C-alpha positions in Angstrom: 31.4 16.2 0.6 31.0 15.2 4.3 30.6 11.6 5.4 26.9 12.2 6.1 26.4 13.7 2.6 28.2 10.7 1.0 26.1 8.3 2.9 22.9 10.1 1.8 24.0 10.2 -1.8 24.8 6.5 -1.7 21.3 5.8 -0.3 19.6 8.0 -2.9 21.3 6.1 -5.7 19.0 3.2 -5.2 17.5 2.0 -2.0 17.8 -1.8 -2.7 19.8 -2.3 -5.9 17.3 -0.4 -8.0 14.2 -2.1 -6.6 11.5 0.6 -6.3 10.1 1.2 -2.9 6.9 3.0 -1.9 5.3 3.7 1.5 1.8 4.0 2.7 0.6 6.5 5.4 -2.7 7.4 6.8 -3.9 11.0 7.5 -3.1 11.9 11.1 -6.0 12.9 13.3 -4.2 15.2 15.8 -1.5 17.9 15.6 0.8 15.5 17.6 0.1 12.8 15.1 0.9 15.1 12.2 4.2 16.0 13.7 5.1 12.4 14.3 4.2 11.5 10.7 6.4 14.4 9.3 9.3 13.1 11.3 8.7 9.5 10.1 8.5 10.7 6.5 11.7 12.5 6.7 13.5 9.4 7.9 11.9 7.3 5.2 12.7 9.8 2.4 16.3 8.8 2.8 15.3 5.4 1.3 14.4 7.2 -2.0 10.8 6.0 -2.4 9.2 6.1 -5.8 6.1 7.5 -4.2 4.1 7.6 -0.9 0.4 6.7 -0.8 -2.1 8.2 1.6 -5.3 6.3 2.7 -8.8 7.6 2.3 -11.3 6.6 5.0 -14.5 4.7 4.6 -17.0 6.8 2.7 -14.4 9.5 2.2 -14.3 10.2 5.9 -10.7 11.4 5.8 -10.8 13.0 2.4 -9.7 16.4 3.5 -6.9 14.9 5.5 -5.8 12.8 2.5 -5.4 15.9 0.3 -3.6 17.8 3.0 -1.2 15.0 3.6 -0.6 14.4 -0.1 0.1 18.1 -0.6 2.6 18.1 2.3 4.4 15.1 0.8 4.6 16.7 -2.6 5.9 19.9 -1.1 8.6 17.9 0.6 9.8 16.7 -2.9 8.3 13.2 -3.1 5.5 12.0 -5.4 2.3 11.2 -3.6 -0.6 8.9 -4.5 -3.9 9.5 -2.7 -6.2 6.5 -2.2 -9.7 7.1 -3.6 -12.5 4.8 -2.6 -15.8 4.9 -4.3 -18.3 3.2 -2.0 -20.7 5.8 -0.6 -19.6 8.4 -3.2 -21.4 10.0 -6.1 -20.0 10.7 -9.6 -20.0 14.4 -8.8 -18.1 13.9 -5.5 -15.5 11.8 -7.3 -15.3 14.3 -10.1 -14.6 17.1 -7.6 -12.0 15.0 -5.9 -10.2 14.2 -9.2 -10.2 17.9 -10.1 -8.7 18.8 -6.7 -6.0 16.1 -7.2 -5.2 17.4 -10.7 -5.0 21.0 -9.4 -2.6 19.8 -6.7 -0.3 18.2 -9.3 -1.1 14.6 -8.4 -0.3 12.1 -11.2 -0.9 8.7 -9.4 -4.1 7.5 -7.7 -4.8 4.3 -5.7 -8.4 3.4 -6.9 -10.3 1.2 -4.5 -13.9 0.1 -3.9 -13.6 0.7 -0.1 -15.8 -0.5 2.7 -19.3 0.9 3.4 -19.1 2.8 6.6 -21.5 2.4 9.5 -24.8 4.3 9.0 -24.7 4.4 5.2 -28.0 3.2 3.7 -26.8 2.9 0.2 -23.5 2.3 -1.5 -23.5 5.3 -3.8 -23.2 5.4 -7.5 -20.3 3.0 -7.8 -20.4 -0.7 -7.0 -17.0 -1.9 -7.8 -13.4 -0.6 -8.1 -13.6 -1.3 -11.8 -16.5 1.2 -12.1 -14.4 3.8 -10.4 -11.4 3.1 -12.7 -13.5 3.3 -15.8 -14.9 6.7 -14.5 -11.4 8.1 -13.8 -10.3 7.1 -17.3 -13.4 8.6 -18.9 -12.9 11.9 -16.9 -9.2 12.3 -17.1 -7.9 10.1 -19.9 -4.3 9.0 -19.2 -3.5 11.8 -16.8 -3.3 9.5 -13.8 -1.3 6.3 -13.2 -3.9 4.2 -11.5 -2.9 1.7 -8.9 -5.4 -1.0 -7.8 -5.6 -3.6 -5.0 -4.7 -7.2 -5.5 -5.4 -10.1 -3.1 -2.9 -13.1 -3.5 -4.8 -14.9 -0.7 -8.2 -14.0 -2.1 -10.4 -11.1 -1.0 -12.4 -12.1 2.1 -15.7 -11.2 0.4 -15.0 -12.9 -2.9 -17.4 -15.7 -4.0 -14.5 -17.8 -5.1 -10.8 -17.6 -6.0 -11.8 -17.6 -9.6 -14.3 -14.8 -9.1 -11.6 -12.8 -7.3 -9.1 -13.3 -10.1 -11.7 -12.2 -12.7 -12.5 -9.1 -10.6 -8.8 -8.2 -10.8 -8.7 -8.8 -14.6 -11.7 -6.5 -14.9 -9.9 -3.8 -13.1 -7.0 -4.0 -15.5 -9.4 -4.1 -18.5 -11.0 -0.9 -17.1 -7.7 0.9 -17.2 -5.6 0.0 -14.2 -1.9 0.7 -14.6 -0.4 -1.5 -11.9 -1.4 -3.1 -8.6 -0.4 -3.2 -4.9 -1.2 -6.4 -3.0 -2.8 -6.9 0.4 0.1 -7.8 2.7 0.9 -11.5 3.1 3.5 -13.7 4.8 3.3 -16.6 2.4 5.4 -15.8 -0.6 4.0 -18.8 -2.6 0.5 -17.1 -2.6 2.0 -14.1 -4.3 4.0 -16.2 -6.8 0.9 -18.3 -7.6 -1.2 -15.1 -8.1 1.3 -13.6 -10.6 1.6 -16.9 -12.5 -2.2 -17.1 -12.9 -2.3 -13.5 -14.2 0.5 -14.4 -16.6 -1.5 -17.4 -17.9 -4.4 -15.0 -18.5 -2.2 -12.6 -20.4 -2.4 -9.9 -17.7 0.9 -8.0 -17.8 0.6 -5.1 -15.3 3.1 -4.9 -12.5 1.9 -6.4 -9.2 3.9 -4.9 -6.4 3.9 -6.9 -3.1 2.5 -5.1 -0.1 4.6 -5.6 3.0 3.5 -5.2 6.6 6.3 -5.0 9.2 5.6 -6.9 12.4 5.6 -4.4 15.3 2.9 -5.6 17.6 1.4 -9.1 17.6 -2.0 -8.0 18.9 -2.2 -5.3 16.2 -1.2 -7.7 13.5 -3.8 -10.3 14.6 -6.5 -7.7 14.7 -5.7 -6.3 11.2 -5.3 -9.7 9.7 -8.6 -11.0 11.0 -10.3 -7.9 9.6 -8.8 -8.0 6.2 -8.4 -11.7 5.6 -4.6 -11.8 5.5 -3.4 -15.1 6.6 -0.8 -15.4 9.4 1.0 -18.7 8.9 0.5 -21.0 12.0 4.2 -21.1 12.9 4.4 -17.3 12.9 1.2 -16.9 14.9 2.4 -19.5 17.5 5.8 -17.8 17.8 4.2 -14.4 18.3 1.8 -15.8 21.0 4.7 -17.4 22.8 6.5 -14.1 23.1 3.6 -12.7 25.2 4.3 -9.1 26.1 8.0 -9.3 25.2 7.9 -6.4 22.7 11.6 -6.6 21.9 11.5 -10.3 21.0 8.4 -9.7 18.8 10.1 -6.9 16.9 13.3 -8.9 16.4 11.4 -11.9 15.2 9.2 -9.8 13.0 12.3 -8.2 11.5 13.8 -11.6 10.6 10.5 -12.9 9.1 9.7 -9.9 7.0 13.2 -9.3 5.8 13.4 -13.0 4.6 10.0 -12.5 2.9 11.2 -9.4 1.1 14.4 -11.2 0.0 12.4 -14.0 -1.5 10.3 -11.5 -3.4 13.3 -9.6 -4.6 15.1 -12.7 -5.8 12.0 -13.8 -7.6 11.8 -10.6 -9.6 9.1 -8.6 -7.8 8.7 -5.2 -9.5 8.9 -3.3 -6.1 8.0 -3.4 -2.5 5.2 -1.3 -0.9 5.4 -0.9 2.8 2.4 -0.4 5.1 4.3 1.8 7.6 1.4 2.6 10.1 2.9 6.1 10.1 6.1 4.7 11.7 9.6 4.5 10.2 11.8 2.3 12.4 10.7 -1.1 11.3 10.5 -0.3 7.6 13.9 1.4 7.7 15.4 -1.6 9.5 14.1 -4.1 6.9 15.4 -2.0 4.0 18.8 -1.6 5.6 19.1 -5.4 6.1 18.1 -5.9 2.4 20.7 -3.3 1.4 23.4 -5.4 3.1 22.1 -8.8 1.8 
């Protein structure tokens, strides 16, 4: 066995001491983007992910790209989990999508409510993610492992923290298998969320979603849109770096690696990385964790 083969075998034996990893991608819109994503996936496969998820645009706007990307990932030897959002969808359209995923050999789905895209006059036949989950179970039984979203810092459209927590409980009662959280940088928010679920007797695994920090402007924009809190000290440090990309990436690597280490030490059931179709930042974080 060559040195490269030995290194690959060691990596495959467990990326971070047996802690499951998963990665999120979005369907590329151009041939160049598709080539870049293929290259990123190949680099990340060396980290032995449990699965890779693929997003599904508002109103199903990228549904063909989702299935195509999922099929490529599975052909490359990795399990894939398409996102499936129900806003703007009919029961028949979801039924057709489920049939296509079953035919492709998919066994895991990320079931989401999704956002209503611009120009839609009605929300379709599903109102909540729990409605979608219930429909998937009625149509396919236990065929799919169903992932759902969780919001340790509370969904931005929730009426209250209690209502948001109850919405999550309803998703579990409807048939969810496990959850992936919105990204966060305050570990205490995740720990508190898991403790509250435990008090309610909800036992499904809740995997933290992790967003590497690559660009401060991109992070601010995403966080403002999705309601993820950037702690003041992180925001101020990022702003102080200005256009110093190298310093932003170095600082982000330190912050996110430390967050992941806190989560690992506290017994998180895995880590799900929002890769933004890039590999370098995620790989660097995992390599640091391997050496911790």
